[in-house]
RODO-2510 file (C-alpha; in nm, 4 decimals, decimal comma):
residues 339
     n   res          X          Y          Z
     1     m    -0,5188    -0,8203    -2,2028
     2     v    -0,1770    -0,8438    -2,3699
     3     s    -0,2433    -0,7833    -2,7359
     4     p    -0,1097    -1,0380    -2,9889
     5     v    -0,0641    -0,7529    -3,2363
     6     r     0,2348    -0,5140    -3,2518
     7     g     0,1574    -0,2374    -3,4984
     8     s     0,0463    -0,4169    -3,8128
     9     t     0,2457    -0,7326    -3,7318
    10     i     0,0838    -1,0297    -3,5631
    11     m     0,3093    -1,1494    -3,2804
    12     s     0,3958    -1,5166    -3,2561
    13     k     0,3366    -1,7165    -2,9385
    14     e     0,7130    -1,7257    -2,8694
    15     e     0,7323    -1,3448    -2,8527
    16     f     0,5332    -1,3506    -2,5297
    17     p     0,7291    -1,4308    -2,2113
    18     l     0,6749    -1,7924    -2,1115
    19     v     0,4780    -1,8314    -1,7888
    20     v     0,4499    -2,1481    -1,5824
    21     v     0,1249    -2,1657    -1,3864
    22     a     0,1617    -2,3951    -1,0873
    23     i    -0,1489    -2,5337    -0,9152
    24     m    -0,0938    -2,6803    -0,5689
    25     n    -0,2796    -2,9994    -0,4827
    26     f    -0,3407    -3,1554    -0,1435
    27     k    -0,6449    -3,3819    -0,1423
    28     s    -0,8282    -3,1566    -0,3887
    29     y    -0,8632    -3,3387    -0,7207
    30     d    -1,2042    -3,1938    -0,8150
    31     d    -1,0905    -2,8379    -0,7415
    32     v    -0,7763    -2,8840    -0,9516
    33     i    -0,9797    -3,0023    -1,2510
    34     e    -1,2138    -2,7017    -1,2270
    35     n    -0,9100    -2,4737    -1,1994
    36     l    -0,7629    -2,6305    -1,5144
    37     e    -1,0893    -2,5774    -1,7004
    38     s    -1,0849    -2,2063    -1,6159
    39     l    -0,7223    -2,1769    -1,7337
    40     k    -0,8183    -2,3294    -2,0688
    41     k    -1,0083    -2,0058    -2,1422
    42     s    -0,7011    -1,7882    -2,0858
    43     h    -0,6288    -1,5183    -2,3451
    44     y    -0,2547    -1,5415    -2,2852
    45     p    -0,0884    -1,7404    -2,5656
    46     n     0,2311    -1,8728    -2,4053
    47     f     0,2019    -2,0643    -2,0800
    48     k     0,2504    -2,4106    -1,9368
    49     i     0,0688    -2,5644    -1,6421
    50     a     0,2225    -2,7720    -1,3653
    51     v     0,0074    -2,9416    -1,1020
    52     v     0,2135    -3,0031    -0,7897
    53     d     0,0990    -3,2641    -0,5417
    54     t     0,2342    -3,2285    -0,1887
    55     a     0,2060    -3,5977    -0,0930
    56     s    -0,1733    -3,6153    -0,0695
    57     p    -0,2775    -3,9048     0,1571
    58     d    -0,5881    -3,9776    -0,0532
    59     d    -0,6198    -4,1001    -0,4134
    60     s    -0,5960    -3,7543    -0,5732
    61     y    -0,2417    -3,8069    -0,7072
    62     a    -0,3413    -4,1342    -0,8800
    63     r    -0,6488    -3,9647    -1,0249
    64     l    -0,4352    -3,6730    -1,1451
    65     e    -0,1992    -3,9189    -1,3170
    66     t    -0,4962    -4,0562    -1,5091
    67     a    -0,6218    -3,7059    -1,5905
    68     q    -0,2767    -3,6003    -1,7109
    69     k    -0,2639    -3,8914    -1,9550
    70     e    -0,6152    -3,8204    -2,0808
    71     r    -0,5909    -3,4401    -2,1022
    72     g    -0,2233    -3,3849    -2,1811
    73     d    -0,2475    -3,0152    -2,0918
    74     f    -0,0434    -3,0147    -1,7711
    75     t     0,2719    -3,1606    -1,6187
    76     l     0,2287    -3,3488    -1,2920
    77     l     0,4922    -3,3053    -1,0208
    78     q     0,5088    -3,4454    -0,6682
    79     t     0,7174    -3,3310    -0,3736
    80     g     0,7296    -3,6803    -0,2210
    81     w     0,6570    -3,5482     0,1266
    82     d     0,4001    -3,3261     0,2968
    83     g     0,5970    -3,0055     0,3215
    84     g     0,2984    -2,7752     0,2929
    85     f     0,2238    -2,5189     0,0232
    86     a     0,5825    -2,3885     0,0301
    87     s     0,7345    -2,7224    -0,0692
    88     g     0,5077    -2,7331    -0,3737
    89     v     0,5945    -2,3751    -0,4681
    90     n     0,9667    -2,4442    -0,4445
    91     l     0,9446    -2,7571    -0,6575
    92     a     0,7447    -2,5609    -0,9159
    93     l     1,0029    -2,2786    -0,9072
    94     k     1,2819    -2,5228    -0,9837
    95     w     1,0857    -2,6799    -1,2670
    96     a     0,9694    -2,3472    -1,4124
    97     f     1,2993    -2,1616    -1,4150
    98     k     1,5488    -2,4443    -1,4680
    99     e     1,3669    -2,7050    -1,6743
   100     g     1,0771    -2,5008    -1,8123
   101     a     1,2888    -2,1965    -1,9115
   102     a     1,0071    -1,9637    -1,8024
   103     a     1,0366    -1,5894    -1,7471
   104     y     0,7640    -1,5910    -1,4809
   105     a     0,5917    -1,8387    -1,2523
   106     c     0,2386    -1,7960    -1,1213
   107     f     0,1148    -1,9866    -0,8161
   108     l    -0,2458    -2,0849    -0,7504
   109     d    -0,4279    -2,2681    -0,4744
   110     s    -0,6243    -2,5621    -0,6089
   111     d    -0,9643    -2,4095    -0,5228
   112     i    -0,9272    -2,1069    -0,7519
   113     i    -1,1194    -2,0035    -1,0620
   114     v    -0,9440    -1,7537    -1,2905
   115     e    -1,0835    -1,5128    -1,5490
   116     p    -0,9612    -1,5260    -1,9120
   117     q    -0,7542    -1,2039    -1,8809
   118     h    -0,5781    -1,3284    -1,5662
   119     l    -0,2313    -1,4071    -1,7073
   120     s    -0,2345    -1,1277    -1,9644
   121     a    -0,2928    -0,8610    -1,6986
   122     l    -0,0267    -1,0099    -1,4686
   123     v     0,2415    -1,0200    -1,7385
   124     q     0,1528    -0,6783    -1,8768
   125     t     0,1964    -0,5299    -1,5283
   126     a     0,5241    -0,7126    -1,4641
   127     q     0,6739    -0,5881    -1,7898
   128     k     0,6191    -0,2216    -1,7078
   129     d     0,9319    -0,2161    -1,4913
   130     k     1,2206    -0,4616    -1,4538
   131     k     1,2151    -0,3954    -1,0797
   132     i     0,8646    -0,5421    -1,0483
   133     g     0,9424    -0,8819    -0,9013
   134     v     0,5922    -0,9785    -0,7878
   135     v     0,2415    -0,9035    -0,9133
   136     a    -0,0479    -0,9852    -0,6810
   137     s    -0,4080    -1,0585    -0,7752
   138     k    -0,7455    -0,9503    -0,6406
   139     y    -0,9022    -1,2315    -0,4382
   140     l    -1,2811    -1,2596    -0,4233
   141     y    -1,4891    -1,5244    -0,2484
   142     y    -1,6315    -1,7767    -0,4949
   143     y    -1,9446    -1,8348    -0,2864
   144     r    -1,9919    -1,4686    -0,1837
   145     p    -2,0223    -1,2729    -0,5101
   146     g    -1,8579    -0,9329    -0,5049
   147     i    -1,6993    -0,9749    -0,1607
   148     l    -1,3217    -0,9449    -0,1286
   149     q    -1,0981    -1,1853     0,0548
   150     n    -0,8135    -0,9414    -0,0018
   151     a    -0,6812    -0,6811    -0,2426
   152     g    -0,3143    -0,7049    -0,1556
   153     g    -0,1772    -0,6478     0,1902
   154     t     0,0577    -0,4530     0,4158
   155     y     0,3087    -0,5979     0,6595
   156     l     0,2829    -0,4198     0,9955
   157     p     0,5816    -0,5201     1,2117
   158     w     0,4668    -0,3007     1,5011
   159     l     0,1443    -0,5027     1,5180
   160     g     0,3017    -0,8297     1,4130
   161     y     0,0246    -0,8720     1,1623
   162     p    -0,0176    -0,9040     0,7828
   163     w    -0,3000    -0,6579     0,7146
   164     a    -0,5230    -0,7638     0,4231
   165     h    -0,6725    -0,4715     0,2283
   166     g    -1,0461    -0,4949     0,1714
   167     c    -1,0938    -0,8174     0,3668
   168     n    -1,4654    -0,9082     0,3717
   169     k    -1,5543    -0,5746     0,2102
   170     k    -1,7621    -0,5272    -0,1042
   171     d    -1,5475    -0,4846    -0,4127
   172     g    -1,5602    -0,1365    -0,5606
   173     p    -1,3656     0,1710    -0,6811
   174     a    -1,1552     0,1863    -0,3632
   175     y    -0,9929    -0,1443    -0,4629
   176     n    -0,9558    -0,0819    -0,8359
   177     k    -0,6272     0,1078    -0,8276
   178     e    -0,2943    -0,0498    -0,9192
   179     r    -0,0567     0,0155    -0,6296
   180     e     0,2475    -0,0970    -0,4346
   181     v     0,1808    -0,3507    -0,1605
   182     d     0,3905    -0,5704     0,0684
   183     w     0,2230    -0,9017    -0,0100
   184     g    -0,0688    -1,0567    -0,1928
   185     c    -0,2188    -1,3778    -0,3275
   186     a    -0,1910    -1,5844    -0,6462
   187     l     0,1471    -1,4276    -0,7139
   188     l     0,3263    -1,3893    -1,0445
   189     v     0,7003    -1,3982    -0,9621
   190     s     0,9827    -1,3097    -1,2005
   191     r     1,2848    -1,5289    -1,2535
   192     e     1,5150    -1,2471    -1,1366
   193     a     1,3246    -1,1991    -0,8093
   194     a     1,3294    -1,5709    -0,7332
   195     d     1,6985    -1,6059    -0,8207
   196     k     1,7963    -1,3218    -0,5858
   197     s     1,5544    -1,3898    -0,3003
   198     g     1,5177    -1,7672    -0,3014
   199     g     1,1943    -1,9566    -0,2650
   200     m     0,9206    -1,9793    -0,0075
   201     r     1,0150    -2,0768     0,3487
   202     e     0,9388    -2,4437     0,4033
   203     d     1,0181    -2,4164     0,7754
   204     y     0,6881    -2,2270     0,8224
   205     f     0,4933    -2,5218     0,6737
   206     h     0,1525    -2,3448     0,6702
   207     y     0,0399    -1,9825     0,6983
   208     i     0,2420    -1,6584     0,6748
   209     d     0,4877    -1,8211     0,4281
   210     d     0,2969    -1,6592     0,1405
   211     m     0,3271    -1,3199     0,3119
   212     e     0,6912    -1,3526     0,4203
   213     w     0,8098    -1,4358     0,0676
   214     p     0,7000    -1,1161    -0,1143
   215     v     0,8118    -0,9107     0,1887
   216     r     1,1588    -1,0669     0,1511
   217     i     1,1575    -1,0105    -0,2256
   218     k     1,0650    -0,6461    -0,1686
   219     r     1,3476    -0,6038     0,0833
   220     n     1,5839    -0,7358    -0,1836
   221     g     1,5083    -0,4332    -0,4008
   222     f     1,2094    -0,5468    -0,6083
   223     r     0,8644    -0,3957    -0,6298
   224     v     0,5479    -0,5834    -0,5286
   225     v     0,2449    -0,4555    -0,7206
   226     f    -0,1254    -0,5258    -0,6757
   227     q    -0,3098    -0,5502    -1,0076
   228     p    -0,6889    -0,5095    -0,9615
   229     k    -0,7661    -0,6254    -1,3158
   230     v    -0,6648    -0,9759    -1,2092
   231     r    -0,9680    -1,1154    -1,0293
   232     l    -0,9647    -1,4670    -0,8932
   233     y    -1,2437    -1,6512    -0,7171
   234     h    -1,1478    -1,8524    -0,4106
   235     k    -1,3722    -2,1304    -0,2842
   236     v    -1,1893    -2,1445     0,0515
   237     s    -1,2295    -2,5218     0,0495
   238     g    -0,9722    -2,5334     0,3227
   239     t    -0,7088    -2,7943     0,4053
   240     h    -0,7986    -2,7367     0,7702
   241     k    -1,1767    -2,7165     0,7379
   242     g    -1,3380    -2,7816     1,0760
   243     d    -0,9990    -2,7511     1,2450
   244     s    -0,9597    -2,4666     1,4927
   245     v    -0,6238    -2,5807     1,6307
   246     r    -0,3808    -2,6003     1,3389
   247     p    -0,4679    -2,2647     1,1755
   248     y    -0,4311    -2,0918     1,5131
   249     y    -0,1036    -2,2691     1,5894
   250     y     0,0687    -2,2067     1,2547
   251     e    -0,0584    -1,8522     1,2018
   252     r     0,0439    -1,7323     1,5498
   253     r     0,3708    -1,9250     1,5584
   254     n     0,4776    -1,8131     1,2126
   255     c     0,3858    -1,4493     1,2757
   256     l     0,6383    -1,4586     1,5606
   257     y     0,8980    -1,6273     1,3394
   258     c     0,8444    -1,3683     1,0643
   259     l     0,8970    -1,0877     1,3159
   260     l     1,2208    -1,2549     1,4278
   261     d     1,3388    -1,3415     1,0757
   262     h     1,2859    -0,9798     0,9633
   263     f     1,3783    -0,8226     1,2925
   264     e     1,3702    -0,4456     1,3363
   265     i     1,2952    -0,2195     1,6321
   266     a     0,9226    -0,2202     1,5500
   267     s     0,9279    -0,6004     1,5730
   268     l     0,9564    -0,5721     1,9523
   269     l     0,6146    -0,4056     1,9591
   270     g     0,4781    -0,6690     1,7219
   271     i     0,6064    -0,9568     1,9345
   272     s     0,4543    -0,7972     2,2455
   273     a     0,1218    -0,7468     2,0660
   274     r     0,1031    -1,1028     1,9386
   275     v     0,2000    -1,2632     2,2695
   276     s    -0,0422    -1,0399     2,4616
   277     k    -0,3272    -1,1328     2,2273
   278     m    -0,2554    -1,5037     2,2788
   279     f    -0,2595    -1,4591     2,6564
   280     i    -0,5971    -1,2834     2,6261
   281     d    -0,7285    -1,5740     2,4147
   282     a    -0,6125    -1,8153     2,6850
   283     l    -0,7714    -1,6115     2,9658
   284     l    -1,1034    -1,5870     2,7811
   285     s    -1,1111    -1,9575     2,6903
   286     p    -1,3633    -2,0571     2,9631
   287     f    -1,6100    -1,8124     2,8063
   288     t    -1,5369    -1,8935     2,4390
   289     g    -1,5691    -2,2712     2,4688
   290     q    -1,2031    -2,3163     2,3757
   291     k    -1,0822    -2,4806     2,6947
   292     y    -0,7789    -2,6140     2,5129
   293     m    -0,6504    -2,2617     2,4407
   294     p    -0,4105    -2,2218     2,7409
   295     r    -0,2405    -2,5479     2,6432
   296     l    -0,2226    -2,4431     2,2764
   297     v    -0,0765    -2,1011     2,3594
   298     g     0,1787    -2,2676     2,5855
   299     r     0,2722    -2,5035     2,3037
   300     i     0,3208    -2,2150     2,0564
   301     l     0,5406    -2,0131     2,2899
   302     g     0,7398    -2,3195     2,3914
   303     d     0,8058    -2,4160     2,0297
   304     v     0,9143    -2,0626     1,9402
   305     l     1,1547    -2,0496     2,2358
   306     k     1,3008    -2,3833     2,1216
   307     n     1,3018    -2,2645     1,7571
   308     k     1,0939    -2,5645     1,6490
   309     r     0,9848    -2,5060     1,2910
   310     g     0,8224    -2,6957     1,0072
   311     k     0,5347    -2,9382     1,0437
   312     a     0,4349    -2,9822     1,4075
   313     d     0,2989    -3,2917     1,5774
   314     l    -0,0268    -3,1649     1,7256
   315     s    -0,1717    -3,5071     1,8052
   316     e    -0,2163    -3,4023     2,1693
   317     f    -0,5129    -3,1981     2,0429
   318     n    -0,6740    -3,4839     1,8469
   319     k    -0,9787    -3,5062     2,0758
   320     v    -1,0448    -3,1364     2,0214
   321     l    -1,0031    -3,1730     1,6445
   322     t    -1,2361    -3,4722     1,6248
   323     a    -1,5084    -3,2951     1,8199
   324     r    -1,4824    -2,9733     1,6190
   325     r    -1,4798    -3,1537     1,2846
   326     s    -1,7945    -3,3408     1,3847
   327     m    -1,9597    -3,0086     1,4700
   328     a    -1,8484    -2,8570     1,1367
   329     e    -1,9830    -3,1574     0,9417
   330     a    -2,3162    -3,1366     1,1251
   331     k    -2,3481    -2,7658     1,0409
   332     e    -2,2595    -2,8363     0,6776
   333     k    -2,5330    -3,0995     0,6534
   334     q    -2,7870    -2,8542     0,7940
   335     r    -2,6965    -2,6059     0,5184
   336     l    -2,7327    -2,8586     0,2381
   337     p    -3,0685    -2,8538     0,0583
   338     k    -3,2995    -3,1482     0,1254
   339     v    -3,3458    -3,3833    -0,1693
***
């Protein structure tokens, strides 16, 4: 926790660097409200909250407008179009550093619960060194106590993969050390790092954009640090819950784009590894029940060759999506307790 006392003098709120906390919303009103409630308990004395709606097709924006008027503890922004998480981050960056006059911006998924020391530990870490441009948090599963989603990550161009430290492992001493990483989650980003490196890539739309950004910031001369004292709890509500097509498409496509956008000799191995894995997925599809996989792999490779980026029209897979969502809903009902 950042102490409000310097020597025998009590520090005023203004002596702490201003932080803008940006919560991204896409059809997740209830999660946003719970996130806001957890932020109300924050020990850090000088922060503002912005909730950024990325053109939700449901009534969550209207409900957030009502909540904003009633609560008065956050600013509501809207991108005006569904540009994915990155479009919300970039709008929040502009608001935080140009209109909000913040020193740092912190970005949260809607389905996150933070601990009271969250912001204090992030800022304290960032202020150790002017070259620290990004501080990453420890991500734990909300519904799986003590299990990590990740504890920072490493970019492996020779595998074409963003390796997540501690994924699905029990939290413990091995993940309690502050260290340099390549990427992470729930990032605190400094004004200087954002000014020099730009914002998040909107042409990725979903997936890998949150890994590519800190990698780019790091390659611009800043440090990316994982701070284990910052523990966040992720519900993994999921924009694509019950959808096996879109996560596969965007993750695999954008891994290839990241390898090309940050090309080095090792990227050739990474591209080969990723393409080979997709071909294996396609070949095994008759045995995995994913008969659509050869068509999906062909679509990914075709779009990459044509340099098609951004949000993709995947309506050709609608029958697959409908069937898989129905299966996911049926499984969810089976898990719910009987009343």
